[in-house]
C-alpha positions as CSV (number, residue, x, y, z in Angstrom):
1,M,203.6,-19.9,-126.0
2,N,206.4,-19.3,-123.5
3,K,205.6,-17.9,-120.0
4,N,208.1,-17.3,-117.2
5,I,206.4,-17.7,-113.9
6,I,208.7,-16.7,-110.9
7,F,207.7,-17.8,-107.5
8,T,209.6,-16.6,-104.4
9,L,208.6,-18.4,-101.2
10,V,207.6,-16.1,-98.4
11,L,207.0,-17.7,-95.0
12,T,205.4,-16.0,-92.0
13,V,207.6,-15.6,-88.9
14,I,205.9,-17.3,-86.0
15,S,207.3,-16.4,-82.6
16,C,207.5,-19.2,-80.0
17,S,205.1,-18.2,-77.2
18,S,202.6,-19.7,-74.9
19,Y,199.7,-17.9,-76.4
20,G,198.2,-17.4,-79.8
21,Q,196.6,-14.6,-81.7
22,L,194.4,-14.2,-84.8
23,T,194.4,-10.9,-86.7
24,V,192.2,-10.2,-89.6
25,N,192.3,-7.3,-92.1
26,S,189.6,-6.5,-94.6
27,G,189.3,-3.7,-97.2
28,T,193.0,-3.2,-97.4
29,L,193.5,-4.9,-100.8
30,T,191.6,-5.2,-104.0
31,P,190.1,-8.6,-105.0
32,Q,192.9,-8.9,-107.5
33,Q,195.5,-8.3,-104.9
34,Y,193.9,-10.7,-102.4
35,V,194.0,-13.5,-105.0
36,E,197.5,-12.8,-106.4
37,N,199.3,-11.8,-103.2
38,V,197.6,-14.1,-100.7
39,L,195.9,-17.1,-102.3
40,I,197.8,-18.1,-105.5
41,G,200.9,-20.3,-105.4
42,P,203.2,-21.6,-108.1
43,G,202.0,-22.8,-111.5
44,V,198.9,-20.7,-111.7
45,T,198.1,-17.4,-113.4
46,V,194.9,-15.6,-112.8
47,S,192.7,-12.9,-114.4
48,N,189.2,-11.3,-114.2
49,V,189.0,-11.3,-110.4
50,Q,185.7,-10.3,-108.9
51,F,184.2,-10.3,-105.5
52,N,180.4,-10.3,-105.1
53,N,180.0,-9.2,-108.8
54,N,182.2,-6.2,-107.9
55,L,179.3,-4.7,-106.0
56,S,180.9,-4.8,-102.6
57,Y,184.6,-5.5,-103.3
58,S,185.5,-3.0,-100.5
59,G,183.2,-4.7,-98.0
60,N,184.1,-6.7,-95.0
61,Q,183.3,-10.3,-96.2
62,I,186.8,-10.9,-97.6
63,G,190.2,-10.3,-96.0
64,Q,193.6,-11.7,-95.1
65,F,194.4,-13.3,-91.7
66,N,197.6,-13.9,-89.7
67,Y,197.7,-16.4,-86.9
68,V,200.4,-17.1,-84.3
69,G,199.7,-20.3,-82.3
70,N,199.0,-24.0,-82.7
71,Q,195.2,-24.2,-82.9
72,I,195.1,-24.4,-86.7
73,P,197.8,-25.9,-89.1
74,F,198.7,-22.8,-91.1
75,A,199.5,-19.2,-90.1
76,Y,198.5,-17.0,-93.1
77,G,195.9,-16.9,-95.7
78,L,192.6,-15.6,-97.2
79,I,189.4,-15.6,-95.2
80,L,185.8,-15.4,-96.6
81,A,182.7,-15.0,-94.3
82,S,179.0,-15.0,-94.4
83,G,179.3,-12.0,-92.0
84,G,182.1,-9.6,-91.4
85,V,185.5,-11.4,-91.4
86,A,186.5,-9.8,-88.1
87,G,183.9,-11.9,-86.4
88,A,186.2,-14.9,-86.7
89,I,188.5,-13.5,-84.0
90,G,188.3,-15.2,-80.6
91,P,187.9,-15.8,-77.9
92,N,185.0,-18.2,-78.4
93,N,182.8,-16.2,-76.0
94,S,179.5,-16.5,-77.9
95,G,177.5,-19.3,-79.4
96,S,175.7,-16.9,-81.7
97,S,178.2,-14.4,-83.1
98,T,177.0,-12.3,-86.0
99,V,178.8,-9.4,-87.6
100,A,176.8,-7.2,-90.0
101,V,177.7,-7.4,-93.7
102,T,178.7,-4.1,-95.4
103,I,175.9,-3.1,-97.8
104,P,175.2,-4.2,-100.5
105,T,174.6,-7.9,-99.7
106,L,173.9,-10.8,-102.0
107,S,171.4,-13.7,-101.5
108,N,170.0,-16.7,-103.2
109,D,173.1,-17.9,-104.9
110,A,171.9,-20.8,-107.1
111,Q,174.8,-23.2,-106.4
112,L,174.8,-22.5,-102.7
113,N,171.0,-22.8,-102.4
114,S,171.4,-26.3,-103.9
115,V,174.1,-27.3,-101.4
116,S,172.3,-25.8,-98.4
117,G,168.7,-27.0,-99.1
118,F,167.7,-23.6,-98.0
119,A,167.6,-20.0,-99.4
120,T,171.0,-18.4,-98.8
121,N,171.8,-15.0,-97.4
122,D,174.9,-12.9,-96.8
123,V,176.6,-14.5,-99.7
124,G,180.4,-13.9,-100.0
125,K,181.8,-15.1,-103.3
126,L,185.2,-14.7,-104.9
127,E,185.5,-15.5,-108.7
128,F,188.4,-15.5,-111.1
129,N,189.8,-17.2,-114.2
130,F,193.0,-19.1,-114.0
131,V,195.4,-21.0,-116.3
132,P,197.3,-24.0,-114.8
133,A,200.9,-24.8,-115.6
134,G,200.5,-28.5,-114.7
135,N,198.0,-31.3,-114.9
136,T,196.5,-30.8,-111.5
137,V,195.5,-28.0,-109.2
138,S,195.2,-28.2,-105.4
139,F,194.6,-26.0,-102.4
140,N,194.0,-26.3,-98.6
141,F,191.2,-24.9,-96.4
142,L,189.4,-25.0,-93.1
143,F,185.6,-24.4,-92.5
144,G,184.2,-23.1,-89.2
145,S,180.8,-22.0,-88.1
146,E,178.7,-20.6,-85.3
147,E,175.9,-23.0,-86.3
148,Y,177.9,-25.8,-84.7
149,N,176.7,-27.8,-82.9
150,E,173.3,-26.5,-81.8
151,Y,171.8,-26.3,-85.3
152,V,173.1,-29.5,-86.8
153,C,170.1,-31.1,-88.6
154,G,168.0,-28.0,-87.8
155,T,166.1,-25.6,-90.0
156,V,169.3,-23.7,-91.0
157,N,172.4,-25.0,-92.9
158,D,175.3,-22.6,-93.5
159,V,177.3,-23.7,-96.5
160,F,180.2,-23.0,-98.7
161,G,181.3,-24.3,-102.1
162,F,184.3,-24.4,-104.5
163,F,182.8,-24.3,-108.0
164,V,185.0,-24.9,-111.2
165,S,184.1,-24.6,-114.9
166,G,186.4,-25.6,-117.7
167,P,187.8,-28.6,-119.6
168,N,187.8,-31.9,-117.7
169,P,190.8,-34.0,-118.8
170,L,188.8,-37.1,-118.1
171,G,186.2,-36.0,-120.7
172,G,183.7,-33.2,-121.1
173,N,183.7,-30.1,-119.0
174,Y,183.4,-29.0,-115.4
175,I,180.2,-26.9,-115.2
176,N,180.0,-25.2,-111.8
177,T,181.2,-28.4,-110.3
178,N,181.4,-28.2,-106.5
179,L,184.8,-29.5,-105.2
180,A,183.9,-29.0,-101.5
181,L,182.9,-32.6,-100.9
182,V,183.1,-34.8,-97.8
183,P,186.4,-36.6,-98.5
184,S,185.0,-40.1,-97.8
185,T,182.2,-39.6,-100.4
186,I,184.3,-38.4,-103.3
187,G,183.7,-40.6,-106.4
188,T,180.6,-42.2,-104.8
189,T,177.8,-40.1,-103.4
190,N,179.8,-36.8,-103.6
191,I,178.1,-35.2,-100.6
192,P,178.8,-31.5,-100.2
193,I,180.4,-30.2,-97.0
194,S,178.1,-28.2,-94.7
195,I,177.3,-28.1,-91.0
196,N,174.7,-30.9,-91.6
197,T,177.2,-33.2,-93.3
198,V,180.5,-32.6,-91.4
199,N,179.9,-32.3,-87.7
200,N,180.5,-34.2,-84.5
201,G,178.1,-37.0,-85.5
202,S,175.2,-35.9,-83.3
203,V,172.0,-33.9,-83.8
204,G,172.2,-30.4,-82.3
205,S,170.0,-29.2,-79.5
206,S,167.9,-27.2,-82.0
207,G,167.8,-29.9,-84.7
208,S,166.0,-33.0,-85.5
209,A,167.2,-36.2,-87.2
210,T,164.3,-36.0,-89.6
211,N,166.0,-32.8,-91.1
212,C,169.3,-34.5,-91.6
213,S,169.2,-37.9,-93.5
214,T,172.9,-37.7,-94.4
215,L,174.2,-37.3,-90.8
216,D,177.2,-39.7,-90.6
217,P,179.4,-39.9,-87.5
218,N,182.1,-41.7,-89.5
219,W,183.2,-38.4,-90.9
220,T,184.2,-37.4,-87.4
221,A,186.2,-40.6,-87.1
222,N,187.9,-39.7,-90.4
223,N,189.3,-36.6,-88.8
224,V,187.3,-34.2,-90.9
225,Y,185.8,-32.4,-88.0
226,F,187.2,-31.1,-84.8
227,S,185.7,-32.4,-81.6
228,G,184.6,-28.9,-80.7
229,A,185.7,-25.3,-81.0
230,P,189.2,-24.9,-82.5
231,G,190.5,-22.9,-79.5
232,T,190.3,-19.7,-77.6
233,N,191.8,-17.7,-80.6
234,F,188.7,-18.3,-82.8
235,Q,185.1,-17.5,-82.4
236,A,183.8,-20.5,-84.3
237,D,182.0,-23.1,-82.2
238,G,183.3,-25.9,-84.5
239,M,185.7,-26.3,-87.3
240,T,186.9,-28.9,-89.8
241,E,190.4,-30.3,-89.8
242,L,192.7,-29.3,-92.7
243,I,191.1,-30.5,-96.0
244,N,193.0,-30.7,-99.2
245,I,191.2,-30.2,-102.5
246,Q,192.9,-31.6,-105.7
247,F,191.4,-31.8,-109.2
248,N,192.6,-32.6,-112.7
249,V,193.0,-29.9,-115.3
250,V,194.4,-29.5,-118.8
251,C,197.7,-27.6,-118.8
252,G,197.3,-24.1,-120.4
253,E,193.5,-24.1,-120.6
254,V,191.4,-21.3,-119.1
255,Y,189.2,-22.2,-116.1
256,Q,186.6,-20.3,-114.1
257,F,186.6,-20.7,-110.3
258,K,184.2,-19.5,-107.6
259,F,184.8,-19.6,-103.8
260,A,181.5,-18.9,-102.0
261,V,180.1,-19.0,-98.4
262,A,176.7,-18.1,-97.1
263,D,174.1,-18.3,-94.3
264,G,171.6,-21.0,-95.1
265,G,168.0,-20.6,-94.0
266,D,168.5,-17.3,-92.1
267,A,171.0,-14.3,-92.0
268,A,172.5,-15.0,-88.5
269,F,175.3,-17.0,-86.9
270,D,178.3,-16.5,-89.2
271,S,180.5,-19.0,-90.9
272,W,184.0,-18.7,-92.2
273,V,186.3,-20.3,-94.8
274,F,190.1,-20.1,-94.2
275,L,192.2,-20.7,-97.3
276,Q,195.9,-21.4,-96.9
277,S,198.2,-18.8,-98.4
278,G,199.9,-19.9,-101.6
279,S,198.2,-23.3,-101.6
280,F,196.1,-22.7,-104.8
281,S,198.8,-24.1,-107.1
282,S,199.5,-26.4,-110.0
283,D,201.9,-29.3,-110.1
284,V,205.3,-28.0,-111.0
285,V,208.7,-28.7,-109.3
286,D,208.6,-26.5,-106.3
287,V,211.3,-25.1,-104.1
288,A,210.6,-24.4,-100.5
289,V,212.7,-23.5,-97.4
290,A,212.1,-25.1,-94.0
291,T,213.9,-24.0,-90.8
292,V,213.6,-24.9,-87.2
293,S,212.2,-21.5,-86.3
294,G,209.6,-21.7,-89.1
295,D,210.7,-18.4,-90.7
296,T,213.2,-17.7,-93.6
297,T,216.2,-16.8,-91.5
298,I,219.1,-19.0,-90.2
299,I,222.0,-18.0,-87.9
300,E,225.7,-18.6,-88.5
301,G,227.0,-21.4,-86.3
302,C,223.6,-22.1,-84.8
303,N,220.8,-23.6,-87.0
304,F,220.3,-24.7,-90.5
305,A,217.7,-24.7,-93.3
306,D,216.3,-27.5,-95.4
307,I,215.8,-26.7,-99.1
308,V,212.8,-28.9,-100.1
309,F,212.4,-29.8,-103.7
310,T,209.0,-31.5,-104.6
311,R,207.8,-32.7,-108.0
312,P,204.4,-33.4,-109.4
313,E,202.8,-36.7,-108.5
314,G,202.2,-37.4,-112.2
315,N,206.0,-37.6,-112.8
316,M,206.9,-39.9,-110.0
317,L,207.4,-43.1,-112.1
318,D,210.5,-41.8,-113.8
319,T,214.0,-40.7,-112.7
320,L,214.1,-36.9,-112.8
321,S,217.4,-35.0,-112.7
322,I,217.1,-31.3,-111.9
323,I,219.9,-28.7,-112.1
324,Y,219.4,-25.7,-109.9
325,T,221.2,-22.4,-109.7
326,I,222.5,-20.7,-106.5
327,G,222.4,-17.0,-106.2
328,G,222.1,-14.3,-103.5
329,T,224.5,-12.1,-101.6
330,A,225.9,-14.8,-99.4
331,T,229.2,-16.5,-100.5
332,E,229.1,-20.3,-100.9
333,G,232.0,-21.9,-99.0
334,A,232.5,-18.9,-96.8
335,D,229.0,-18.0,-95.4
336,Y,227.6,-21.5,-95.9
337,A,228.8,-25.0,-96.8
338,N,229.2,-25.9,-100.4
339,L,226.1,-27.3,-102.1
340,M,225.7,-29.7,-105.0
341,D,224.1,-28.2,-108.0
342,T,222.1,-31.2,-109.2
343,I,219.3,-33.2,-107.5
344,I,217.9,-36.5,-108.6
345,F,214.3,-37.8,-108.0
346,L,214.3,-41.6,-108.1
347,P,211.2,-43.4,-109.2
348,G,208.4,-43.1,-106.5
349,V,210.2,-40.2,-104.7
350,D,208.4,-36.9,-104.8
351,T,210.7,-34.9,-102.3
352,V,214.4,-34.3,-102.1
353,I,215.9,-32.3,-99.3
354,V,219.2,-30.4,-99.4
355,N,220.7,-29.1,-96.2
356,L,222.0,-25.5,-96.0
357,S,224.4,-25.0,-93.1
358,P,225.7,-21.5,-92.4
359,I,229.3,-21.0,-91.2
360,Q,230.1,-18.9,-88.1
361,D,232.8,-16.5,-89.3
362,N,232.6,-14.0,-86.4
363,I,232.3,-11.2,-88.9
364,I,229.5,-8.7,-88.8
365,E,228.0,-8.7,-92.3
366,G,224.3,-8.1,-91.7
367,Y,221.6,-10.0,-93.7
368,E,222.9,-12.1,-96.6
369,S,220.6,-14.1,-99.0
370,V,220.8,-17.5,-100.6
371,I,218.4,-18.0,-103.6
372,I,217.9,-21.5,-105.0
373,S,216.2,-21.5,-108.5
374,V,214.9,-24.4,-110.7
375,N,214.0,-24.1,-114.4
376,I,211.8,-26.8,-115.8
377,I,209.6,-27.3,-118.9
378,N,206.0,-28.0,-117.9
379,P,203.6,-30.3,-119.9
380,C,202.6,-27.2,-122.0
381,G,206.1,-26.7,-123.1
382,D,206.5,-23.5,-121.0
383,T,209.6,-22.6,-118.9
384,I,208.7,-22.5,-115.2
385,V,211.0,-20.9,-112.7
386,S,210.5,-21.9,-109.0
387,S,212.8,-20.4,-106.4
388,G,213.2,-20.3,-102.6
389,T,215.1,-17.6,-100.6
390,I,216.8,-18.0,-97.3
391,Y,218.5,-15.3,-95.3
392,V,221.7,-15.7,-93.2
393,W,222.3,-13.7,-90.1
394,D,225.5,-13.2,-88.1
395,G,225.6,-15.5,-85.1
396,P,225.3,-13.9,-81.6
397,I,228.6,-12.9,-80.1
398,I,228.9,-11.5,-76.6
399,D,231.2,-8.5,-76.9
400,S,231.6,-7.5,-73.2
401,L,230.2,-8.4,-69.9
402,W,230.6,-6.3,-66.7
403,S,229.3,-5.8,-63.2
404,T,229.1,-3.1,-60.6
405,N,229.8,-3.9,-57.0
406,A,226.9,-4.1,-54.6
407,N,227.6,-1.4,-52.0
408,C,224.2,-1.6,-50.3
409,L,221.8,-4.4,-50.6
410,P,220.6,-4.5,-53.3
411,T,222.5,-2.0,-55.4
412,G,224.7,-4.1,-57.8
413,S,224.2,-4.3,-61.5
414,V,225.2,-6.4,-64.5
415,H,225.3,-5.6,-68.2
416,V,226.0,-7.5,-71.4
417,D,226.9,-6.2,-74.9
418,I,226.6,-8.2,-78.1
419,V,228.5,-7.7,-81.4
420,A,225.4,-7.3,-83.6
421,P,222.9,-5.3,-81.6
422,S,220.9,-4.6,-84.8
423,V,219.8,-8.3,-84.9
424,P,216.8,-8.8,-82.6
425,A,217.9,-10.6,-79.4
426,T,216.4,-11.8,-76.2
427,Y,218.3,-11.8,-72.8
428,L,217.7,-14.1,-69.9
429,W,219.6,-13.5,-66.6
430,T,219.5,-16.0,-63.7
431,S,220.4,-14.9,-60.2
432,P,221.9,-16.9,-57.3
433,N,218.4,-17.1,-55.7
434,A,216.8,-18.4,-59.0
435,L,215.2,-15.0,-59.9
436,T,215.3,-14.2,-63.6
437,F,215.4,-11.0,-65.6
438,S,215.1,-10.2,-69.4
439,G,217.1,-7.4,-70.8
440,P,220.8,-6.4,-71.2
441,D,220.9,-4.4,-67.9
442,W,219.9,-5.8,-64.5
443,Q,220.0,-3.1,-61.8
444,N,219.6,-3.2,-58.0
445,I,220.7,-6.8,-57.4
446,N,222.4,-8.6,-54.6
447,P,226.0,-9.9,-54.8
448,G,226.7,-13.3,-56.3
449,W,227.2,-15.0,-59.6
450,Y,224.8,-14.1,-62.5
451,Y,224.3,-16.2,-65.6
452,I,223.3,-14.7,-69.0
453,T,221.9,-16.4,-72.1
454,V,221.6,-14.3,-75.2
455,T,219.3,-15.7,-78.0
456,Q,219.1,-14.4,-81.5
457,A,216.6,-16.3,-83.7
458,Q,216.9,-19.6,-81.8
459,C,220.7,-19.3,-81.5
460,S,222.0,-18.9,-78.0
461,V,225.3,-18.1,-76.2
462,S,225.9,-18.0,-72.5
463,D,228.3,-16.4,-70.0
464,S,228.5,-15.4,-66.4
465,V,229.7,-12.6,-64.2
466,E,230.1,-12.0,-60.4
467,V,228.8,-9.1,-58.4
468,L,230.9,-8.4,-55.4
469,L,229.9,-6.8,-52.1
470,T,231.7,-3.8,-50.7
471,A,231.2,-2.3,-47.2
472,P,228.0,-0.2,-47.0
473,P,228.1,3.3,-45.5
474,L,227.0,3.9,-41.9
475,A,225.8,7.4,-41.1
476,N,226.4,8.7,-37.6
477,F,227.0,12.2,-36.0
478,S,227.0,14.1,-32.7
479,V,226.3,17.7,-31.8
480,V,228.6,20.1,-29.8
481,A,226.1,22.4,-28.0
482,P,223.1,22.0,-25.7
483,L,220.1,20.6,-27.4
484,S,217.8,23.2,-26.0
485,N,218.5,27.0,-26.3
486,C,217.1,30.3,-27.1
487,Q,217.5,31.7,-30.6
488,P,219.8,32.6,-32.1
489,A,221.5,29.3,-31.2
490,G,224.6,27.9,-32.8
491,F,225.5,24.2,-33.1
492,S,228.5,22.3,-34.4
493,F,228.0,18.8,-35.8
494,V,230.7,16.1,-35.7
495,N,230.5,13.5,-38.5
496,N,231.3,10.0,-37.2
497,S,230.1,8.1,-40.3
498,L,231.9,5.1,-41.7
499,N,232.6,3.9,-45.3
500,A,231.2,7.0,-47.0
501,T,232.6,9.3,-49.6
502,S,230.2,12.2,-49.6
503,Y,227.5,13.7,-47.3
504,N,224.3,15.7,-47.4
505,W,223.1,17.6,-44.3
506,T,219.7,19.1,-43.8
507,F,219.0,21.2,-40.7
508,G,215.2,21.2,-40.6
509,D,214.8,24.9,-41.3
510,G,215.2,24.8,-45.1
511,N,219.0,25.0,-45.1
512,G,221.5,22.3,-45.9
513,S,225.1,21.6,-46.4
514,T,227.4,19.1,-48.2
515,G,230.3,19.5,-45.8
516,N,231.9,16.9,-43.5
517,N,231.6,18.6,-40.1
518,P,229.4,21.7,-40.5
519,S,228.2,24.3,-38.1
520,H,224.8,25.9,-38.2
521,T,223.0,28.8,-36.5
522,Y,219.2,28.9,-36.0
523,S,217.9,32.4,-36.1
524,N,214.7,34.2,-37.0
525,Q,212.8,31.0,-36.8
526,T,209.7,30.0,-34.9
527,F,210.2,27.9,-31.8
528,G,209.8,24.1,-32.1
529,T,211.6,20.9,-32.8
530,Y,214.0,20.8,-35.7
531,T,215.2,17.5,-37.3
532,V,218.8,17.4,-38.4
533,Q,219.5,14.6,-41.0
534,L,222.8,13.3,-42.3
535,I,222.9,11.1,-45.5
536,A,226.2,9.3,-46.1
537,F,226.9,8.2,-49.7
538,V,229.1,5.7,-51.4
539,D,227.3,6.3,-54.7
540,P,223.8,7.7,-55.5
541,S,222.3,4.2,-55.2
542,C,224.0,3.3,-51.9
543,T,223.3,5.5,-48.9
544,S,222.7,5.5,-45.2
545,D,221.0,8.2,-43.1
546,T,220.4,9.1,-39.5
547,T,218.6,12.0,-37.7
548,L,218.8,14.0,-34.5
549,T,216.2,16.5,-33.1
550,I,217.0,19.9,-31.6
551,N,214.5,21.8,-29.4
552,L,214.7,25.5,-30.0
553,D,213.0,28.3,-28.0
554,V,212.3,31.9,-28.8
555,C,212.8,33.8,-25.5
556,A,210.9,37.1,-25.3
557,C,207.7,38.7,-24.1
558,I,204.8,36.2,-24.7
559,D,201.9,38.4,-23.3
560,P,199.9,39.8,-26.2
561,T,198.8,42.8,-24.0
562,A,202.4,43.9,-23.6
563,L,203.9,46.7,-25.6
564,N,206.8,44.4,-26.7
565,F,204.8,41.2,-27.3
566,N,206.7,38.7,-29.7
567,A,204.4,36.4,-31.6
568,L,207.2,34.1,-32.4
569,A,208.2,33.6,-28.7
570,N,207.3,30.6,-26.6
571,V,209.4,31.3,-23.4
572,D,208.8,34.5,-21.3
573,D,212.1,36.1,-20.5
574,G,210.6,38.7,-18.2
575,S,211.0,41.5,-20.7
576,C,207.3,42.5,-21.1
577,I,206.5,46.2,-21.0
578,Y,203.0,47.3,-20.3
579,P,201.3,50.8,-20.8
580,F,200.3,53.0,-17.8
581,P,196.6,53.2,-17.1
582,E,194.7,56.4,-18.1
583,V,191.3,57.8,-16.9
584,F,189.1,60.3,-18.7
585,A,186.3,62.1,-16.7
586,P,183.6,64.3,-18.3
587,N,182.5,67.5,-16.4
588,V,178.9,67.8,-17.5
589,F,176.0,65.3,-17.8
590,T,172.2,65.7,-18.2
591,P,170.4,62.8,-16.5
592,N,167.2,62.8,-18.6
593,S,166.0,60.5,-21.4
594,D,166.3,63.1,-24.1
595,A,169.9,64.1,-23.4
596,E,172.9,62.7,-25.1
597,N,174.7,61.8,-21.8
598,P,172.0,60.6,-19.4
599,T,174.6,58.8,-17.2
600,Y,177.9,59.8,-15.7
601,F,180.8,57.4,-16.1
602,L,184.6,57.4,-16.6
603,S,186.5,56.0,-19.6
604,G,190.1,54.9,-19.8
605,K,192.8,52.9,-21.3
606,N,194.9,50.0,-20.0
607,L,192.5,49.5,-17.0
608,V,191.8,46.3,-15.1
609,S,189.5,47.7,-12.4
610,L,187.8,51.1,-11.5
611,E,186.2,52.5,-8.3
612,L,184.0,55.6,-8.8
613,T,182.6,57.8,-5.9
614,I,180.4,60.9,-6.3
615,L,179.7,63.4,-3.4
616,N,177.4,66.5,-3.2
617,R,178.7,69.9,-2.2
618,W,178.3,69.1,1.5
619,G,180.5,66.0,1.2
620,S,177.8,63.4,1.4
621,V,178.2,60.3,-0.9
622,V,175.4,60.1,-3.5
623,F,177.0,57.3,-5.6
624,S,179.7,54.7,-5.2
625,Q,180.6,51.6,-7.3
626,S,183.6,49.5,-8.3
627,S,184.1,46.9,-11.0
628,F,186.7,44.4,-12.3
629,D,184.7,43.8,-15.5
630,L,184.8,47.2,-17.2
631,P,183.7,46.1,-20.7
632,N,180.4,44.7,-19.3
633,N,179.9,46.6,-16.0
634,N,181.5,50.0,-16.0
635,P,180.4,52.1,-12.9
636,M,177.7,54.6,-14.1
637,W,175.6,57.2,-12.1
638,D,172.1,57.8,-13.5
639,G,171.9,61.2,-11.7
640,K,169.4,59.9,-9.0
641,I,169.5,59.9,-5.3
642,D,167.2,57.4,-3.5
643,G,165.2,57.1,-6.8
644,D,164.7,60.8,-7.3
645,L,166.6,62.9,-9.8
646,A,169.3,64.9,-8.0
647,K,169.2,68.6,-7.9
648,E,171.0,70.6,-10.5
649,G,174.4,71.8,-9.4
650,I,178.0,71.0,-8.8
651,Y,179.1,67.6,-7.6
652,F,182.5,66.1,-6.6
653,Y,183.9,62.8,-8.0
654,I,186.7,60.6,-6.8
655,Y,188.2,57.5,-8.6
656,K,190.7,54.8,-8.1
657,A,191.9,52.9,-11.2
658,T,194.2,49.8,-11.3
659,G,196.3,49.0,-14.4
660,I,197.5,45.8,-16.1
661,T,200.6,45.5,-13.8
662,N,198.7,46.7,-10.7
663,Q,199.7,50.3,-11.2
664,V,197.2,52.5,-9.3
665,V,196.0,55.8,-10.5
666,E,193.8,58.0,-8.3
667,G,192.1,61.3,-9.1
668,H,189.2,63.7,-8.4
669,G,187.4,66.6,-9.9
670,F,184.0,68.4,-10.3
671,L,181.1,67.7,-12.5
672,H,178.0,69.8,-13.4
673,L,174.6,68.1,-13.3
674,I,172.1,69.9,-15.5
675,S,168.5,69.1,-14.9
676,E,165.9,68.7,-17.7
677,K,164.3,72.0,-18.7
């Protein structure tokens, strides 16, 4: 039986930052994909993958996580939860976080019930068959829980287990053998890991020592358990340190494996198992790549990579010579220094490191790869291929650096170009007053020397440029004309500005000009104060401005009663024209209550005052009245003399009316008084 197993190392890129972040995705892959793409490393083939008996494989209790930060020792892997996996995301702002499980749920797993001591709920279990290529299998994990530390030794006990079945090379068979044991008890009491057995060594506030006979603070001292919550990026109130599981197997045999986690004693307060990506592996010669940045890319002339060869612990007593092949698109000797093609493991040595140093050739070539492959025959007689891939980027090269003079403070700018802009880069400018800026262009800055550092994937180059100061513009102008006048008024403006190349004028009436010494006439405007502004330019970002006010009058008739009243005027120029007064006198009236005209009065237009006198036929005055308030008190005769109605007949009236401009109109006439019949 010959099997070719090809493993290409994929490392997560971790950006250097002062903060961390945990992201979790569930339901995006099938159980088979979660195992093959996330969990399994070299030397292992898998089959028959199931999650929760394939009842809820699309549920939210399994997922993959990515982590950027330093609160746990690995950045990528598989996560299982007794609740929804998204509940693992920090901050640690709750002591009782519970995320509902997508239906259907599983409970009372026989192996987990035995480990917990309580009935289990919200079971999340991942099962598969695997065939190892070596004599041992190992993997790395972390366990965290919301049960910490309040419920240590309480009436609940969240648990997890790693159960294996298959041939035991030491004799017999593994039969659902739990590998998740407290490290210090392996081979003796074999105590399973749970919140009651790995903790901070003290009984929780909701617990009792009588519920926890196996509580042992020495496990804290053995660095199995964190002193508290793992950090702000995780919801767990407590978490183990990194634990490695390693067990013996028979090369080429079929094994059954089950990862499982559950709530013990209730269905609340979630727990999580974090499995390191690619760590479930068998002991073959492995090729890995390590760089300063932690990713799989190095930069010409800047950093380097270590190609790390490791061999199984079982082969460490002999000298082992390995011939490896070099491939990829990069050229040995041109893009990176020549490598030897053979490595030798001396007795007792399990790791050999070969340094890969890229050469700065100042040629833009884009990404180029270097692939290191090792072919070995495993204990089963199979050919195993292990490989590692590193990518080489062009080193950062500053192509051009320029500055713009600062004409006004602050209006200068600096800019940098790099040869390979497609390669992600960061920029850090430093100013003379210790201010900083990130980006290729820094605008609106003061004069002085500016220093730039360009970094592309941990490789940096630096340069500097000076911003000079030129004379700023100074806007100034004067006006040739009086500053107060009646419209239409014309003004000439004399530009006295300094150091400017262009000008904008606005005259306050909606009109403007770009000339140097403009003239302007104000006409058909309302009276008021108009602000003239001059803006002097060196460039659009460097200006100076000044203003001057002009008081304008509209000189005309300002009396609304005049025939030539001007609503826009504010100064009376003596031109008002008023209408002549007019008086209208009726010739008949009937002084009784039923008549239409029971009183006698005069009407008129353009009147200020009116005097009315009525005489009988013998010249005696029977009525006389004058008024300067005609709208409210117009002289009126009610047809009575000394309280008695006058006799019917002819009467004589005389009036004197005064107009708006003291024009006097006098008149007389006859009226006929008709008595009531």
